[in-house]
C-alpha positions in Angstrom: -107.1 39.7 -1.6 -104.7 41.7 -3.8 -103.9 40.6 -7.3 -100.3 40.5 -8.4 -99.3 42.7 -11.3 -97.6 41.0 -14.3 -94.2 42.6 -13.2 -94.7 41.1 -9.7 -95.3 37.7 -11.1 -92.3 38.0 -13.3 -90.3 39.0 -10.2 -91.5 35.9 -8.4 -90.7 33.8 -11.5 -87.2 35.1 -11.7 -86.7 34.4 -8.0 -88.0 30.9 -8.3 -85.8 30.3 -11.4 -82.7 31.5 -9.6 -83.5 29.3 -6.6 -84.0 26.3 -8.9 -80.7 27.1 -10.6 -78.9 27.3 -7.3 -80.4 24.0 -6.1 -79.4 22.4 -9.4 -75.8 23.7 -9.0 -75.7 22.2 -5.5 -76.9 18.9 -6.8 -74.3 19.1 -9.6 -71.6 19.7 -7.1 -72.7 16.5 -5.2 -72.9 14.6 -8.5 -69.4 15.7 -9.6 -67.9 14.7 -6.3 -69.7 11.3 -6.5 -68.2 10.8 -10.0 -64.7 12.0 -8.9 -64.6 14.9 -11.3 -64.9 18.7 -11.1 -67.9 20.9 -11.9 -66.3 22.1 -15.2 -65.7 18.5 -16.2 -69.3 17.6 -15.3 -70.7 20.5 -17.4 -68.6 19.5 -20.3 -69.6 15.9 -19.9 -73.3 17.0 -20.0 -72.7 19.0 -23.2 -70.9 16.0 -24.8 -73.7 13.6 -23.9 -76.7 15.9 -24.7 -75.3 16.8 -28.1 -74.4 13.2 -29.1 -70.7 14.0 -29.1 -68.7 17.1 -29.9 -65.3 18.0 -31.3 -62.9 19.8 -28.9 -63.6 23.1 -30.8 -67.4 22.6 -30.5 -67.0 21.9 -26.8 -64.9 25.0 -26.4 -67.6 27.1 -28.0 -70.5 25.5 -26.2 -68.8 25.7 -22.8 -67.0 29.0 -23.1 -63.7 27.4 -22.3 -60.5 27.8 -24.3 -59.4 25.0 -26.5 -56.5 24.4 -24.2 -58.8 24.1 -21.2 -61.0 21.7 -23.2 -58.0 19.5 -23.9 -57.4 19.2 -20.2 -61.1 18.5 -19.5 -61.0 15.7 -22.2 -57.9 14.2 -20.6 -59.5 14.1 -17.2 -62.8 12.7 -18.5 -60.8 10.0 -20.4 -58.8 9.1 -17.3 -62.1 8.8 -15.3 -63.5 6.5 -18.0 -66.5 8.8 -18.7 -65.6 10.0 -22.2 -63.3 9.0 -25.0 -61.8 10.5 -28.1 -62.9 8.9 -31.4 -61.6 9.7 -34.9 -64.3 10.7 -37.3 -64.9 8.0 -40.0 -65.5 10.6 -42.7 -62.5 12.9 -41.8 -59.7 11.1 -40.0 -58.2 14.5 -39.0 -61.3 15.2 -36.9 -61.6 13.9 -33.4 -64.9 13.7 -31.6 -65.5 13.4 -27.9 -68.2 11.0 -26.8 -69.4 9.5 -23.6 -68.7 5.9 -22.6 -70.9 3.1 -21.3 -69.3 3.7 -17.9 -70.7 7.3 -18.1 -74.2 6.0 -18.5 -73.8 3.5 -15.7 -72.4 6.0 -13.2 -74.6 9.0 -14.1 -77.7 6.8 -14.3 -77.3 5.9 -10.7 -77.2 9.6 -9.8 -79.8 11.1 -12.2 -82.0 8.1 -12.8 -84.0 8.4 -9.6 -84.3 12.2 -10.1 -85.6 11.8 -13.6 -88.1 9.2 -12.5 -89.3 11.6 -9.7 -89.5 14.5 -12.2 -91.5 12.4 -14.6 -94.0 11.3 -11.9 -94.2 14.6 -10.2 -94.6 16.7 -13.3 -97.0 14.3 -15.0 -99.2 14.4 -11.9 -99.0 18.1 -11.3 -99.2 19.8 -14.8 -101.2 19.3 -17.9 -99.5 18.7 -21.3 -100.4 22.3 -22.2 -98.9 23.7 -19.0 -95.7 21.6 -19.6 -95.5 23.0 -23.1 -95.7 26.5 -21.7 -93.0 25.7 -19.1 -90.8 24.2 -21.9 -91.3 27.4 -23.9 -90.3 29.4 -20.9 -87.1 27.4 -20.4 -86.2 27.6 -24.1 -86.7 31.4 -24.0 -84.6 31.9 -20.9 -81.9 29.7 -22.4 -81.9 31.8 -25.6 -81.7 34.9 -23.4 -78.7 33.5 -21.5 -76.9 32.5 -24.7 -77.5 36.0 -26.2 -76.2 37.8 -23.1 -73.3 35.3 -22.7 -72.3 36.4 -26.2 -72.6 40.0 -25.3 -70.4 39.6 -22.2 -67.8 37.6 -24.2 -67.7 40.4 -26.8 -67.5 43.1 -24.1 -64.8 41.1 -22.3 -62.8 40.9 -25.5 -62.7 44.6 -25.8 -61.5 45.1 -22.2 
């Protein structure tokens, strides 16, 4: 039985990560359709929810969209009843985007069963130490993607 080299294992890991990302994208497309919104709107909704609300400028930065595109996204999410604009109590000029109760109801029906399955499957399959290593891996690849996203933005600005 041959042993894989570290580079071969990294190659398999990258392939598995890409397959997982592709499957997640396919699931997201189904979820967006079920919610009656587009994929860009879904990604922005996820950013708004996961960060506890964002200003339009923060959402533009986080999503890579222009502020004009974010305004259109916010309009669509409000019409769908999934997000709302709320004036900041401390600075009335500042408007935050936050998710609505309807968002939790509708997305819970989609992602709730998946999250329960994740919890059960991962808890049964991996130790806490292994899960910590997997989490560290995901945090590392996220930081790499952010760094290289910035690189591509900067290179694109010069083109």
